[in-house]
C-alpha positions in Angstrom: 5.1 1.6 14.7 5.4 -2.3 15.6 2.5 -3.1 13.4 3.5 -0.7 10.3 6.6 -2.5 10.6 5.2 -6.1 10.2 3.4 -5.3 7.5 6.0 -3.7 5.6 8.1 -6.5 6.0 5.3 -8.6 4.7 5.4 -6.5 1.5 9.1 -7.2 0.9 8.6 -11.0 1.7 5.7 -10.6 -0.9 8.0 -8.7 -3.6 10.6 -11.5 -3.2 8.6 -14.5 -4.0 6.5 -12.7 -6.6 3.6 -13.1 -4.3 0.6 -11.2 -3.6 1.7 -7.5 -3.8 1.9 -4.5 -6.1 3.5 -1.0 -5.3 3.6 2.2 -6.8 1.0 4.9 -7.5 -0.3 3.2 -10.9 0.0 -0.1 -9.9 -1.9 0.1 -6.8 -4.4 2.4 -8.2 -5.1 -0.2 -10.6 -5.3 -3.1 -8.0 -8.0 -0.9 -6.2 -10.1 -0.8 -9.2 -10.1 -4.3 -9.6 -10.8 -4.9 -6.2 -8.1 -6.7 -5.3 -6.2 -5.0 -2.5 -6.8 -6.6 1.2 -4.5 -3.8 2.8 -3.2 -0.3 1.4 0.2 1.0 3.3 0.1 4.5 2.1 2.8 6.8 3.8 1.3 10.0 5.7 2.9 12.5 3.0 1.1 11.1 0.2 -2.2 11.0 2.1 -1.9 15.1 2.3 -2.2 15.0 -1.4 -5.2 15.0 -4.1 -3.4 11.8 -5.4 -3.4 10.0 -1.8 -7.2 11.2 -1.1 -8.1 9.2 -4.2 -6.4 6.3 -3.4 -7.9 6.5 0.3 -11.3 6.8 -0.9 -11.3 4.0 -3.7 -10.1 1.7 -0.9 -13.0 2.6 1.0 -15.3 1.7 -1.4 -14.1 -1.2 -2.5 -13.7 -2.6 1.0 -10.1 -2.7 1.5 -8.2 -1.9 4.8 -5.2 0.7 4.9 -2.7 1.9 7.3 -1.0 5.0 7.0 2.7 4.6 7.5 4.5 7.5 9.7 7.3 8.9 7.1 9.7 9.4 10.3 9.9 5.8 11.3 12.1 3.1 9.3 8.8 1.4 8.0 8.1 4.9 6.4 11.6 4.9 4.6 11.0 1.8 3.4 7.5 2.2 1.7 8.7 5.7 0.2 11.5 3.9 -1.4 8.6 2.0 -3.3 6.8 5.3 -3.9 4.9 5.6 -1.0 2.1 3.2 -1.5 2.0 -0.5 -1.4 -0.9 -3.2 -1.2 -1.2 -6.7 -0.1 -3.6 -8.2 -2.6 -6.7 -10.8 -2.4 -5.7 -12.3 -5.3 -3.2 -11.8 -8.2 -3.6 -9.5 -11.0 -2.0 -8.7 -14.5 
C-alpha cells in the first residue's frame, strides 16, 4: 500500500508540472502502443475487465512495469478519479 501511494503521489506531481505522465484509458492505451509507458498503474476493478486485460497484455508486450492498485485504499480512490488508470512515461508523447 505504501508503494502504491508513493507512485500515485508521483503521478499527481507529474500532472501538476505537465511532466512524464498520462491518464485515462484512451491516452494510456495510446502511450502503451508507442512504447512510452515506464510504469502502468491500474485499479483492480479495471483489471477484471476486457479493457483492463488488453492494457496489461500490451504493457507486458512493450516491457512496461505495472502495479495493480487496490480500489479500497486511498490511493485507489485517487486513481479511480483519473479513470482507473495512469502511466508514468519514459518519454513525452503528443
